[in-house]
LUMTORKOL-745011 format. One record per residue (C-alpha): residue number from 1; x, y, z; residue in one letter. Coordinates in pm, whole numbers. Example, Ala and Ser with C-alpha at 12.3 -4.5 7.8 and 13.67 -1.06 7.14 Angstrom:
<rs>
+---------+--------+--------+--------+-------+
: drenkol :     c1 :     c2 :     c3 : torfi :
+---------+--------+--------+--------+-------+
:       1 :   1230 :   -450 :    780 :     a :
:       2 :   1367 :   -106 :    714 :     s :
+---------+--------+--------+--------+-------+
</rs>
This chain:
<rs>
+---------+--------+--------+--------+-------+
: drenkol :     c1 :     c2 :     c3 : torfi :
+---------+--------+--------+--------+-------+
:       1 :  -2064 :  -2838 :    480 :     m :
:       2 :  -2081 :  -2486 :    235 :     a :
:       3 :  -2472 :  -2341 :    269 :     n :
:       4 :  -2514 :  -2398 :   -108 :     q :
:       5 :  -2744 :  -2085 :    -88 :     n :
:       6 :  -2459 :  -1847 :    -62 :     q :
:       7 :  -2259 :  -1666 :   -267 :     p :
:       8 :  -1949 :  -1843 :   -409 :     f :
:       9 :  -1653 :  -1790 :   -189 :     v :
:      10 :  -1317 :  -1778 :   -305 :     r :
:      11 :   -970 :  -1977 :   -189 :     l :
:      12 :   -740 :  -1660 :   -260 :     s :
:      13 :   -452 :  -1839 :   -226 :     a :
:      14 :   -451 :  -2113 :   -570 :     v :
:      15 :   -459 :  -1880 :   -846 :     e :
:      16 :   -115 :  -1914 :   -864 :     h :
:      17 :   -117 :  -2255 :   -956 :     l :
:      18 :   -397 :  -2244 :  -1197 :     m :
:      19 :   -270 :  -2393 :  -1551 :     p :
:      20 :   -110 :  -2162 :  -1820 :     q :
:      21 :   -419 :  -2235 :  -2015 :     e :
:      22 :   -690 :  -2221 :  -1750 :     e :
:      23 :   -602 :  -1842 :  -1691 :     l :
:      24 :   -640 :  -1728 :  -2062 :     l :
:      25 :  -1051 :  -1840 :  -1994 :     q :
:      26 :  -1133 :  -1593 :  -1728 :     k :
:      27 :  -1259 :  -1344 :  -1946 :     k :
:      28 :  -1430 :   -976 :  -1803 :     t :
:      29 :  -1679 :   -782 :  -1917 :     g :
:      30 :  -1937 :   -764 :  -2243 :     n :
:      31 :  -1871 :  -1064 :  -2380 :     q :
:      32 :  -2020 :  -1168 :  -2734 :     k :
:      33 :  -2192 :  -1501 :  -2842 :     f :
:      34 :  -2249 :  -1677 :  -3157 :     l :
:      35 :  -2575 :  -1892 :  -3025 :     i :
:      36 :  -2749 :  -2168 :  -3179 :     g :
:      37 :  -3083 :  -2246 :  -3205 :     v :
:      38 :  -3134 :  -2623 :  -3383 :     p :
:      39 :  -3480 :  -2759 :  -3439 :     k :
:      40 :  -3603 :  -3042 :  -3191 :     e :
:      41 :  -3588 :  -3377 :  -3352 :     t :
:      42 :  -3770 :  -3587 :  -3044 :     v :
:      43 :  -4130 :  -3668 :  -3156 :     l :
:      44 :  -4426 :  -3414 :  -3065 :     q :
:      45 :  -4153 :  -3141 :  -2938 :     e :
:      46 :  -4310 :  -2827 :  -3117 :     k :
:      47 :  -4118 :  -2623 :  -2916 :     r :
:      48 :  -3846 :  -2393 :  -3015 :     v :
:      49 :  -3608 :  -2255 :  -2752 :     a :
:      50 :  -3593 :  -1926 :  -2844 :     l :
:      51 :  -3870 :  -1680 :  -3056 :     v :
:      52 :  -3804 :  -1410 :  -3326 :     p :
:      53 :  -3908 :  -1105 :  -3030 :     s :
:      54 :  -3607 :  -1295 :  -2776 :     a :
:      55 :  -3376 :  -1317 :  -3110 :     a :
:      56 :  -3381 :   -966 :  -3225 :     a :
:      57 :  -3306 :   -872 :  -2820 :     l :
:      58 :  -2979 :  -1056 :  -2859 :     l :
:      59 :  -2888 :   -915 :  -3228 :     v :
:      60 :  -2951 :   -575 :  -3086 :     e :
:      61 :  -2691 :   -636 :  -2798 :     n :
:      62 :  -2461 :   -765 :  -3006 :     g :
:      63 :  -2499 :  -1118 :  -3026 :     h :
:      64 :  -2480 :  -1408 :  -3354 :     r :
:      65 :  -2837 :  -1588 :  -3327 :     v :
:      66 :  -2821 :  -1916 :  -3588 :     l :
:      67 :  -3119 :  -2073 :  -3653 :     v :
:      68 :  -3179 :  -2400 :  -3836 :     e :
:      69 :  -3407 :  -2297 :  -4061 :     r :
:      70 :  -3803 :  -2462 :  -4004 :     g :
:      71 :  -3736 :  -2507 :  -3637 :     a :
:      72 :  -3972 :  -2204 :  -3502 :     g :
:      73 :  -4225 :  -2354 :  -3782 :     i :
:      74 :  -4424 :  -2594 :  -3533 :     p :
:      75 :  -4461 :  -2334 :  -3295 :     a :
:      76 :  -4618 :  -2109 :  -3525 :     n :
:      77 :  -4321 :  -1893 :  -3582 :     f :
:      78 :  -4188 :  -1802 :  -3957 :     e :
:      79 :  -3869 :  -1805 :  -4074 :     d :
:      80 :  -3918 :  -1486 :  -4222 :     r :
:      81 :  -4009 :  -1361 :  -3876 :     l :
:      82 :  -3647 :  -1489 :  -3771 :     y :
:      83 :  -3466 :  -1300 :  -4054 :     a :
:      84 :  -3688 :   -978 :  -3971 :     e :
:      85 :  -3521 :   -973 :  -3660 :     a :
:      86 :  -3167 :  -1048 :  -3760 :     g :
:      87 :  -3099 :  -1443 :  -3715 :     v :
:      88 :  -2960 :  -1640 :  -4010 :     e :
:      89 :  -3094 :  -1903 :  -4103 :     l :
:      90 :  -2918 :  -2230 :  -4190 :     v :
:      91 :  -3010 :  -2548 :  -4336 :     d :
:      92 :  -2755 :  -2804 :  -4123 :     q :
:      93 :  -2788 :  -2858 :  -3815 :     a :
:      94 :  -2443 :  -2928 :  -3856 :     e :
:      95 :  -2367 :  -2591 :  -3805 :     t :
:      96 :  -2577 :  -2525 :  -3534 :     i :
:      97 :  -2376 :  -2734 :  -3318 :     y :
:      98 :  -2027 :  -2497 :  -3385 :     q :
:      99 :  -2175 :  -2220 :  -3175 :     s :
:     100 :  -2042 :  -2081 :  -2842 :     d :
:     101 :  -2404 :  -2169 :  -2683 :     i :
:     102 :  -2679 :  -2396 :  -2816 :     v :
:     103 :  -3015 :  -2350 :  -2686 :     l :
:     104 :  -3245 :  -2677 :  -2756 :     k :
:     105 :  -3610 :  -2753 :  -2571 :     v :
:     106 :  -3563 :  -3126 :  -2490 :     a :
:     107 :  -3203 :  -3303 :  -2433 :     p :
:     108 :  -3022 :  -3390 :  -2754 :     p :
:     109 :  -3036 :  -3749 :  -2864 :     t :
:     110 :  -2705 :  -3937 :  -2903 :     l :
:     111 :  -2626 :  -3822 :  -3296 :     s :
:     112 :  -2688 :  -3442 :  -3219 :     e :
:     113 :  -2415 :  -3471 :  -2929 :     i :
:     114 :  -2162 :  -3612 :  -3142 :     q :
:     115 :  -2219 :  -3263 :  -3404 :     m :
:     116 :  -2125 :  -3047 :  -3111 :     m :
:     117 :  -1796 :  -2875 :  -3160 :     k :
:     118 :  -1601 :  -2943 :  -2793 :     e :
:     119 :  -1600 :  -2674 :  -2530 :     r :
:     120 :  -1980 :  -2493 :  -2612 :     l :
:     121 :  -2193 :  -2449 :  -2365 :     l :
:     122 :  -2537 :  -2625 :  -2396 :     l :
:     123 :  -2855 :  -2517 :  -2226 :     i :
:     124 :  -3159 :  -2768 :  -2190 :     s :
:     125 :  -3366 :  -2968 :  -2038 :     a :
:     126 :  -3192 :  -3254 :  -1905 :     l :
:     127 :  -3481 :  -3490 :  -1821 :     h :
:     128 :  -3284 :  -3685 :  -1560 :     q :
:     129 :  -3466 :  -4003 :  -1526 :     r :
:     130 :  -3496 :  -4085 :  -1900 :     a :
:     131 :  -3087 :  -4050 :  -1974 :     q :
:     132 :  -2849 :  -4351 :  -2051 :     t :
:     133 :  -2460 :  -4368 :  -1929 :     k :
:     134 :  -2372 :  -4341 :  -2312 :     e :
:     135 :  -2545 :  -3965 :  -2299 :     f :
:     136 :  -2304 :  -3872 :  -2037 :     y :
:     137 :  -1999 :  -4018 :  -2126 :     k :
:     138 :  -2041 :  -3854 :  -2503 :     s :
:     139 :  -2096 :  -3499 :  -2406 :     l :
:     140 :  -1781 :  -3568 :  -2128 :     m :
:     141 :  -1604 :  -3654 :  -2406 :     q :
:     142 :  -1671 :  -3357 :  -2613 :     k :
:     143 :  -1607 :  -3157 :  -2286 :     k :
:     144 :  -1936 :  -2958 :  -2274 :     v :
:     145 :  -2046 :  -2717 :  -2003 :     t :
:     146 :  -2431 :  -2815 :  -1937 :     a :
:     147 :  -2659 :  -2691 :  -1798 :     l :
:     148 :  -3008 :  -2795 :  -1689 :     s :
:     149 :  -3264 :  -2530 :  -1740 :     y :
:     150 :  -3583 :  -2791 :  -1517 :     e :
:     151 :  -3266 :  -2784 :  -1180 :     h :
:     152 :  -3188 :  -2361 :  -1233 :     i :
:     153 :  -3300 :  -2179 :   -927 :     r :
:     154 :  -3346 :  -1812 :   -811 :     n :
:     155 :  -3343 :  -1627 :   -491 :     n :
:     156 :  -3611 :  -1772 :   -373 :     l :
:     157 :  -3503 :  -2106 :   -431 :     n :
:     158 :  -3835 :  -2119 :   -689 :     e :
:     159 :  -3677 :  -2274 :  -1027 :     n :
:     160 :  -3838 :  -1965 :  -1227 :     p :
:     161 :  -3816 :  -2166 :  -1637 :     v :
:     162 :  -4060 :  -2509 :  -1437 :     l :
:     163 :  -4244 :  -2264 :  -1252 :     h :
:     164 :  -4357 :  -2098 :  -1577 :     a :
:     165 :  -4392 :  -2427 :  -1768 :     i :
:     166 :  -4579 :  -2548 :  -1480 :     s :
:     167 :  -4837 :  -2269 :  -1506 :     e :
:     168 :  -4866 :  -2352 :  -1823 :     i :
:     169 :  -4906 :  -2716 :  -1820 :     v :
:     170 :  -5195 :  -2666 :  -1493 :     g :
:     171 :  -5384 :  -2448 :  -1676 :     t :
:     172 :  -5362 :  -2689 :  -1996 :     t :
:     173 :  -5469 :  -2990 :  -1840 :     s :
:     174 :  -5778 :  -2871 :  -1685 :     i :
:     175 :  -5841 :  -2748 :  -2063 :     l :
:     176 :  -5802 :  -3068 :  -2203 :     i :
:     177 :  -6018 :  -3250 :  -1918 :     a :
:     178 :  -6287 :  -3016 :  -1998 :     s :
:     179 :  -6286 :  -3137 :  -2400 :     e :
:     180 :  -6268 :  -3475 :  -2315 :     y :
:     181 :  -6564 :  -3481 :  -2056 :     l :
:     182 :  -6753 :  -3333 :  -2262 :     s :
:     183 :  -6626 :  -3560 :  -2593 :     h :
:     184 :  -6930 :  -3817 :  -2666 :     p :
:     185 :  -6731 :  -4092 :  -2664 :     q :
:     186 :  -6486 :  -4030 :  -2413 :     w :
:     187 :  -6633 :  -3886 :  -2168 :     g :
:     188 :  -6999 :  -3791 :  -2036 :     r :
:     189 :  -7141 :  -3524 :  -2252 :     g :
:     190 :  -7114 :  -3324 :  -1957 :     k :
:     191 :  -6984 :  -2933 :  -1964 :     l :
:     192 :  -6667 :  -2908 :  -1663 :     l :
:     193 :  -6786 :  -2582 :  -1433 :     g :
:     194 :  -7092 :  -2470 :  -1226 :     g :
:     195 :  -7436 :  -2412 :  -1371 :     f :
:     196 :  -7740 :  -2236 :  -1224 :     t :
:     197 :  -7956 :  -2517 :  -1044 :     g :
:     198 :  -7707 :  -2800 :  -1141 :     i :
:     199 :  -7444 :  -2944 :   -897 :     n :
:     200 :  -7128 :  -2855 :   -985 :     p :
:     201 :  -6834 :  -3105 :  -1162 :     s :
:     202 :  -6564 :  -3177 :   -888 :     e :
:     203 :  -6211 :  -3180 :   -970 :     v :
:     204 :  -5971 :  -3340 :   -731 :     v :
:     205 :  -5635 :  -3265 :   -819 :     i :
:     206 :  -5337 :  -3448 :   -615 :     l :
:     207 :  -5045 :  -3231 :   -547 :     g :
:     208 :  -4990 :  -2885 :   -414 :     a :
:     209 :  -4703 :  -2742 :   -643 :     g :
:     210 :  -4768 :  -2479 :   -925 :     t :
:     211 :  -4925 :  -2740 :  -1157 :     v :
:     212 :  -5226 :  -2810 :   -892 :     a :
:     213 :  -5246 :  -2416 :   -810 :     e :
:     214 :  -5269 :  -2270 :  -1153 :     s :
:     215 :  -5499 :  -2610 :  -1224 :     a :
:     216 :  -5726 :  -2526 :   -939 :     a :
:     217 :  -5744 :  -2170 :  -1040 :     r :
:     218 :  -5877 :  -2238 :  -1411 :     i :
:     219 :  -6140 :  -2503 :  -1222 :     a :
:     220 :  -6245 :  -2267 :   -964 :     i :
:     221 :  -6290 :  -1966 :  -1234 :     g :
:     222 :  -6554 :  -2218 :  -1420 :     l :
:     223 :  -6741 :  -2297 :  -1077 :     g :
:     224 :  -6600 :  -2628 :  -1029 :     a :
:     225 :  -6581 :  -2813 :   -686 :     l :
:     226 :  -6235 :  -2874 :   -681 :     v :
:     227 :  -6046 :  -3078 :   -403 :     k :
:     228 :  -5661 :  -3076 :   -342 :     v :
:     229 :  -5463 :  -3375 :   -193 :     f :
:     230 :  -5076 :  -3340 :    -44 :     d :
:     231 :  -4867 :  -3449 :    157 :     n :
:     232 :  -4754 :  -3157 :    265 :     s :
:     233 :  -4953 :  -2919 :    449 :     i :
:     234 :  -4675 :  -2649 :    431 :     s :
:     235 :  -4784 :  -2668 :     40 :     k :
:     236 :  -5160 :  -2685 :    114 :     l :
:     237 :  -5105 :  -2422 :    334 :     r :
:     238 :  -4980 :  -2175 :     42 :     r :
:     239 :  -5159 :  -2305 :   -200 :     l :
:     240 :  -5505 :  -2196 :    -40 :     q :
:     241 :  -5315 :  -1861 :     17 :     n :
:     242 :  -5213 :  -1820 :   -349 :     n :
:     243 :  -5568 :  -1926 :   -422 :     l :
:     244 :  -5736 :  -1654 :   -159 :     n :
:     245 :  -6028 :  -1855 :   -144 :     t :
:     246 :  -6119 :  -2166 :     90 :     n :
:     247 :  -6101 :  -2469 :    -74 :     i :
:     248 :  -6136 :  -2826 :     16 :     f :
:     249 :  -5771 :  -3001 :    126 :     t :
:     250 :  -5660 :  -3311 :    287 :     s :
:     251 :  -5365 :  -3519 :    310 :     i :
:     252 :  -5367 :  -3819 :    104 :     i :
:     253 :  -5552 :  -4060 :    310 :     q :
:     254 :  -5655 :  -4339 :    111 :     p :
:     255 :  -5989 :  -4349 :    237 :     d :
:     256 :  -6069 :  -4021 :    208 :     v :
:     257 :  -5930 :  -3999 :   -131 :     l :
:     258 :  -6143 :  -4292 :   -232 :     r :
:     259 :  -6449 :  -4122 :   -149 :     q :
:     260 :  -6347 :  -3820 :   -375 :     a :
:     261 :  -6265 :  -4012 :   -635 :     l :
:     262 :  -6597 :  -4178 :   -623 :     t :
:     263 :  -6773 :  -3886 :   -655 :     t :
:     264 :  -6485 :  -3660 :   -927 :     a :
:     265 :  -6522 :  -3604 :  -1227 :     d :
:     266 :  -6236 :  -3535 :  -1340 :     v :
:     267 :  -5863 :  -3634 :  -1193 :     a :
:     268 :  -5573 :  -3422 :  -1177 :     i :
:     269 :  -5196 :  -3627 :  -1101 :     g :
:     270 :  -4975 :  -3315 :   -986 :     a :
:     271 :  -4742 :  -3514 :   -788 :     l :
:     272 :  -4391 :  -3477 :   -802 :     y :
:     273 :  -4249 :  -3830 :   -702 :     i :
:     274 :  -3957 :  -3915 :   -535 :     r :
:     275 :  -3752 :  -4219 :   -644 :     g :
:     276 :  -3761 :  -4474 :   -950 :     e :
:     277 :  -3954 :  -4709 :   -740 :     s :
:     278 :  -4212 :  -4538 :   -582 :     a :
:     279 :  -4511 :  -4661 :   -592 :     m :
:     280 :  -4883 :  -4449 :   -748 :     p :
:     281 :  -5101 :  -4305 :   -501 :     v :
:     282 :  -5423 :  -4396 :   -678 :     v :
:     283 :  -5447 :  -4789 :   -672 :     s :
:     284 :  -5637 :  -5009 :   -936 :     e :
:     285 :  -5878 :  -5041 :   -752 :     e :
:     286 :  -6004 :  -4672 :   -641 :     m :
:     287 :  -6003 :  -4591 :   -993 :     v :
:     288 :  -6279 :  -4854 :  -1091 :     s :
:     289 :  -6483 :  -4691 :   -838 :     k :
:     290 :  -6478 :  -4351 :  -1079 :     m :
:     291 :  -6730 :  -4298 :  -1267 :     k :
:     292 :  -6795 :  -4438 :  -1619 :     k :
:     293 :  -6715 :  -4113 :  -1844 :     g :
:     294 :  -6486 :  -3935 :  -1598 :     s :
:     295 :  -6132 :  -3828 :  -1694 :     v :
:     296 :  -5740 :  -3854 :  -1558 :     i :
:     297 :  -5527 :  -3589 :  -1639 :     i :
:     298 :  -5139 :  -3768 :  -1520 :     d :
:     299 :  -4897 :  -3457 :  -1549 :     v :
:     300 :  -4676 :  -3676 :  -1368 :     s :
:     301 :  -4643 :  -3991 :  -1600 :     i :
:     302 :  -4331 :  -3852 :  -1709 :     d :
:     303 :  -4184 :  -3951 :  -1343 :     q :
:     304 :  -4435 :  -4313 :  -1359 :     g :
:     305 :  -4768 :  -4183 :  -1263 :     g :
:     306 :  -5004 :  -4084 :   -954 :     c :
:     307 :  -5247 :  -4354 :  -1061 :     f :
:     308 :  -5180 :  -4761 :  -1133 :     e :
:     309 :  -5375 :  -4728 :  -1424 :     t :
:     310 :  -5179 :  -4504 :  -1606 :     s :
:     311 :  -4931 :  -4571 :  -1875 :     h :
:     312 :  -4759 :  -4313 :  -2101 :     e :
:     313 :  -4937 :  -4212 :  -2447 :     t :
:     314 :  -4753 :  -3965 :  -2698 :     n :
:     315 :  -5005 :  -3624 :  -2852 :     h :
:     316 :  -5047 :  -3851 :  -3192 :     l :
:     317 :  -5266 :  -4135 :  -2947 :     f :
:     318 :  -5362 :  -3908 :  -2586 :     p :
:     319 :  -5631 :  -4086 :  -2444 :     v :
:     320 :  -5717 :  -4458 :  -2364 :     y :
:     321 :  -5974 :  -4590 :  -2137 :     q :
:     322 :  -5950 :  -4862 :  -1877 :     k :
:     323 :  -6259 :  -4913 :  -1652 :     m :
:     324 :  -6479 :  -4707 :  -1850 :     d :
:     325 :  -6259 :  -4376 :  -1711 :     v :
:     326 :  -6036 :  -4227 :  -1977 :     t :
:     327 :  -5691 :  -4155 :  -1917 :     h :
:     328 :  -5529 :  -3832 :  -2060 :     y :
:     329 :  -5125 :  -3926 :  -1993 :     c :
:     330 :  -4889 :  -3716 :  -2233 :     v :
:     331 :  -4560 :  -3664 :  -2088 :     p :
:     332 :  -4485 :  -3335 :  -2255 :     n :
:     333 :  -4788 :  -3163 :  -2189 :     i :
:     334 :  -4691 :  -2802 :  -2274 :     s :
:     335 :  -4582 :  -2936 :  -2602 :     s :
:     336 :  -4994 :  -2858 :  -2696 :     r :
:     337 :  -4950 :  -2514 :  -2691 :     t :
:     338 :  -4588 :  -2465 :  -2835 :     p :
:     339 :  -4657 :  -2095 :  -2913 :     h :
:     340 :  -4716 :  -1970 :  -2546 :     t :
:     341 :  -4478 :  -2272 :  -2409 :     a :
:     342 :  -4188 :  -2153 :  -2597 :     s :
:     343 :  -4241 :  -1797 :  -2512 :     y :
:     344 :  -4240 :  -1903 :  -2127 :     a :
:     345 :  -3855 :  -2077 :  -2190 :     l :
:     346 :  -3785 :  -1713 :  -2414 :     s :
:     347 :  -3823 :  -1541 :  -2132 :     n :
:     348 :  -3600 :  -1671 :  -1979 :     y :
:     349 :  -3288 :  -1773 :  -2174 :     f :
:     350 :  -3279 :  -1427 :  -2387 :     a :
:     351 :  -3265 :  -1210 :  -2068 :     p :
:     352 :  -3000 :  -1464 :  -1894 :     f :
:     353 :  -2750 :  -1505 :  -2221 :     i :
:     354 :  -2733 :  -1097 :  -2170 :     l :
:     355 :  -2682 :  -1105 :  -1827 :     e :
:     356 :  -2366 :  -1361 :  -1899 :     m :
:     357 :  -2233 :  -1157 :  -2142 :     a :
:     358 :  -2206 :   -854 :  -1972 :     e :
:     359 :  -2044 :  -1036 :  -1621 :     v :
:     360 :  -1814 :  -1211 :  -1878 :     g :
:     361 :  -1927 :  -1528 :  -1909 :     g :
:     362 :  -2041 :  -1853 :  -1800 :     i :
:     363 :  -1749 :  -1896 :  -1576 :     n :
:     364 :  -1819 :  -1582 :  -1413 :     q :
:     365 :  -2203 :  -1604 :  -1350 :     m :
:     366 :  -2143 :  -1959 :  -1177 :     l :
:     367 :  -1930 :  -1794 :   -952 :     v :
:     368 :  -2160 :  -1568 :   -881 :     q :
:     369 :  -2514 :  -1703 :   -881 :     d :
:     370 :  -2549 :  -2028 :   -680 :     w :
:     371 :  -2924 :  -2070 :   -798 :     g :
:     372 :  -2753 :  -2141 :  -1191 :     i :
:     373 :  -2482 :  -2366 :  -1037 :     r :
:     374 :  -2763 :  -2559 :   -925 :     k :
:     375 :  -2852 :  -2603 :  -1309 :     g :
:     376 :  -2497 :  -2714 :  -1357 :     i :
:     377 :  -2418 :  -3125 :  -1462 :     y :
:     378 :  -2151 :  -3081 :  -1657 :     l :
:     379 :  -1883 :  -2818 :  -1631 :     f :
:     380 :  -1611 :  -2872 :  -1889 :     n :
:     381 :  -1683 :  -3189 :  -1926 :     g :
:     382 :  -1677 :  -3356 :  -1588 :     k :
:     383 :  -1985 :  -3476 :  -1377 :     l :
:     384 :  -2140 :  -3228 :  -1136 :     t :
:     385 :  -2418 :  -3433 :  -1060 :     f :
:     386 :  -2304 :  -3704 :   -816 :     g :
:     387 :  -2682 :  -3882 :   -808 :     e :
:     388 :  -2591 :  -3982 :  -1160 :     i :
:     389 :  -2228 :  -4013 :  -1111 :     a :
:     390 :  -2368 :  -4308 :   -825 :     k :
:     391 :  -2592 :  -4415 :  -1042 :     r :
:     392 :  -2383 :  -4528 :  -1337 :     f :
:     393 :  -2003 :  -4537 :  -1177 :     g :
:     394 :  -1871 :  -4204 :  -1304 :     l :
:     395 :  -1621 :  -4014 :  -1195 :     s :
:     396 :  -1746 :  -3681 :  -1000 :     f :
:     397 :  -1587 :  -3361 :   -955 :     q :
:     398 :  -1753 :  -3072 :   -719 :     d :
:     399 :  -1853 :  -2800 :   -873 :     l :
:     400 :  -1735 :  -2578 :   -622 :     n :
:     401 :  -1419 :  -2642 :   -604 :     l :
:     402 :  -1366 :  -2603 :   -955 :     m :
:     403 :  -1540 :  -2239 :   -957 :     l :
:     404 :  -1199 :  -2185 :   -757 :     v :
:     405 :  -1019 :  -2066 :  -1003 :     t :
:     406 :  -1223 :  -1840 :  -1158 :     y :
:     407 :  -1321 :  -1616 :   -892 :     r :
+---------+--------+--------+--------+-------+
</rs>
């Protein structure tokens, strides 16, 4: 099997077999794109895919940027700021979906897909577990090329977009925990941290990835006693090295975890949960032993959750109590700080589009960059994620083989 991490290798003898219309699609040089940014229509999604300063950068480089009027307002970016950046404000979403490139935060809805012109490039989240067969079939009918930003990889085999968002989520999770721990109704009236002459707060973190590292860094900075659990020794070692401090770490052993939760003031669930049938790590019995007024932040709720007592909440009604433990289980935590999170997205999207224009378009970029190929789940309407095809009984095409004709 070919190494997916190596530059794409051309099979040089096939170009003369290409249909003429395929040859005409091969473009090189600095291209100019029409880029559309619609309002987010998913409930409580307040982020915007392109902030005014990033839009200005694209306009200065010769691209046209259309933003649906009001798209940035939930993230505190007024229409005036986009107009001053050279953006064209439009009133109709249908106009946005006639662009060459559509930038979104959340995946498109079925009604939004119906507005799309054929063969546009869609850049958005995928939220693979939440999608239906109809979602993929609708995009396939439009012959869309779809790039999932949560699957993109860089040269270090890291996900640059998710990394930035995860840093925000990890930091925010501790700030939320502090808010509810000190709350007179939902918490114990206790400040999160360590203070002279007072026992420090205890924070248990499940997971040792970017969310966990950011959460641990903030909690330690506040003076809390932090304990981190993960089933990967290498991840635990990397987390300790990155934090540059010696903290309690452990493989997930039920007895050790149960004891840690018994004395914890805050528990953060930040494990990557594999498989739809994966069981929660923390049982209801473990939660029942936690202190009254302690706080659970289940960051992994969009994957089913780390705690057996978790169920999904939203930004309007973010918390509930079970067995006197406050649960915060909002799936899109970064939308709580949409201004900051929008910058994190834009910091990737704007340079990405500029680079794509420089190399001659998305096809040439995919040929040159294996990490971007990791994010393509539809190419000209052809499904390229094997697990999606298998799940829904859809046809699958190997992206590497399709790209041979663009080399």
